[in-house]
C-alpha positions in Angstrom: 0.0 -0.1 0.3 1.1 3.7 -0.8 2.5 5.6 2.2 0.2 8.4 1.3 -3.0 5.5 1.4 -2.4 4.7 4.2 -1.9 8.0 5.6 -5.1 9.2 4.4 -6.7 6.0 6.0 -5.0 6.2 9.3 -4.4 9.7 10.1 -6.3 11.6 8.1 -9.4 10.0 8.3 -9.3 10.0 12.3 -8.8 13.8 12.2 -11.9 13.9 10.1 -13.9 12.7 12.5 -12.8 14.4 15.4 -12.5 18.2 13.1 -16.3 18.1 11.8 -17.9 15.9 13.5 -19.5 13.9 11.1 -21.5 11.0 12.2 -21.4 8.8 9.4 -17.9 7.8 8.1 -18.9 7.5 4.7 -19.0 11.6 4.9 -15.6 11.8 5.2 -14.4 12.9 1.7 -11.2 11.4 -0.4 -9.7 11.8 -3.5 -11.7 10.6 -5.9 -9.5 11.4 -9.4 -6.4 13.1 -10.9 -6.6 15.4 -14.3 -3.5 16.2 -15.9 -4.6 17.8 -19.2 -1.8 19.3 -21.4 -2.7 22.4 -23.8 -0.9 24.4 -25.5 -0.7 27.4 -28.3 2.2 25.8 -30.0 0.1 22.5 -30.7 -2.4 24.4 -32.7 0.3 26.0 -34.9 1.9 22.9 -35.3 0.2 20.0 -34.9 3.1 17.4 -35.2 4.7 18.9 -31.6 1.8 17.2 -29.7 4.1 14.1 -29.7 6.0 16.0 -26.5 2.3 15.6 -24.6 1.4 12.6 -25.3 5.3 11.3 -24.1 4.9 13.5 -21.4 2.1 13.0 -20.0 2.8 9.1 -20.4 6.0 9.8 -18.6 5.0 11.0 -16.0 1.5 9.1 -15.4 2.2 5.9 -16.7 -0.5 5.3 -18.5 -1.7 6.6 -22.5 -2.7 10.0 -23.0 -5.7 10.7 -25.0 -5.9 13.4 -26.9 -8.1 16.5 -27.2 -9.7 17.5 -30.4 -11.6 21.2 -30.5 -15.2 20.7 -30.6 -16.4 23.7 -32.8 -14.4 26.5 -34.9 -13.5 29.5 -32.9 -12.1 32.2 -35.2 -10.7 34.4 -32.8 -7.8 32.0 -31.6 -7.8 30.0 -34.9 -9.1 26.5 -34.0 -11.3 24.8 -36.7 -13.8 21.7 -35.5 -10.8 18.9 -35.4 -7.6 20.2 -34.9 -5.4 19.2 -32.0 -5.3 20.8 -28.7 -3.6 18.9 -26.6 -3.7 16.2 -24.7 -5.3 15.1 -20.7 -5.2 12.0 -18.6 -7.3 10.7 -15.6 -5.8 8.7 -12.2 -7.9 7.1 -10.3 -8.0 4.5 -7.3 -4.0 3.0 -6.8 -2.3 5.3 -9.4 -3.7 8.7 -8.3 -2.1 8.2 -5.0 1.0 7.0 -6.6 1.0 10.1 -8.8 -0.3 11.8 -5.6 2.8 10.9 -3.3 5.2 11.8 -6.3 4.0 14.8 -6.5 3.9 16.6 -3.6 7.4 15.1 -2.0 9.3 15.6 -5.1 7.3 17.8 -7.5 5.5 20.6 -5.5 8.6 21.3 -4.1 10.6 22.0 -6.6 8.3 24.3 -8.5 9.7 28.0 -7.5 6.3 29.9 -7.3 2.8 28.6 -7.1 1.2 30.8 -8.1 -1.9 29.0 -10.2 -3.1 27.3 -6.9 -7.0 27.3 -7.2 -9.0 25.6 -4.4 -13.0 25.7 -5.6 -15.7 23.0 -4.3 -14.3 19.8 -4.6 -11.5 20.4 -6.3 -7.4 21.4 -6.9 -6.1 22.8 -9.9 -2.3 23.2 -9.8 -1.5 25.1 -13.3 2.5 24.3 -13.6 4.7 25.8 -16.1 7.4 24.5 -16.9 7.2 20.5 -16.8 10.9 19.6 -16.5 9.9 19.8 -13.0 9.1 15.9 -12.7 11.4 14.1 -12.7 10.9 11.5 -15.0 11.5 13.9 -17.4 15.0 15.2 -16.0 16.7 12.9 -17.8 16.0 14.0 -21.0 15.5 17.7 -20.8 17.2 18.7 -24.2 14.6 16.4 -25.9 11.2 19.0 -25.0 10.8 22.6 -24.9 10.6 25.0 -22.2 6.8 26.0 -23.3 5.2 23.0 -22.6 2.7 24.2 -19.7 0.3 21.2 -17.2 -2.7 22.0 -15.0 -3.0 19.7 -12.4 -6.6 19.1 -11.0 -7.4 16.8 -7.9 -10.7 16.5 -7.5 -12.7 14.8 -4.0 -16.3 14.1 -3.2 -16.9 17.0 -1.1 -18.8 20.0 -2.1 -17.9 22.5 0.5 -15.2 24.8 -0.1 -13.8 24.5 4.2 -14.1 21.1 4.2 -11.9 20.6 0.7 -8.9 22.9 2.5 -8.7 20.8 5.3 -8.5 17.7 3.0 -5.6 19.3 0.6 -3.7 20.8 4.7 -3.5 17.7 5.4 -2.0 15.9 2.5 0.4 18.4 2.9 -0.5 20.5 0.0 0.4 24.1 0.7 -2.8 26.5 0.6 -3.4 30.0 1.4 
């Protein structure tokens, strides 16, 4: 079992019971899934550059990513219907906790300034401007362009912002 999962089961669940006075243990929040999205303007301009995002997501998450296509044309952004926009991966259950432990303990300390941190009802969005902070991509840093941005969304089963902040701070994610 992953260290973060055992931390959640043994410590965070009892902590939630004491802090929030839940009567039912099924009310305790948990992480449902983690979405990793890579969208870039360079992919729209050059369709072959989507290979960088696909390879990066496969190395980061150990899963095959899906390719996002435009659903309708947008003239202002010069996007036609069916053009490639980016790629994404959805992690659930055991892979999500594996990624989260890697993200919290290895990636978050290497991010210079976490400005794009957004907590909403039941989700946390973190914007990463440089994908080379992931240790899987450090070996081949010369092969990836520097302009690849990534958005990590961590979703849980709560509709309350305060409870989601307690959950994310329990996982040692720095939230203001």
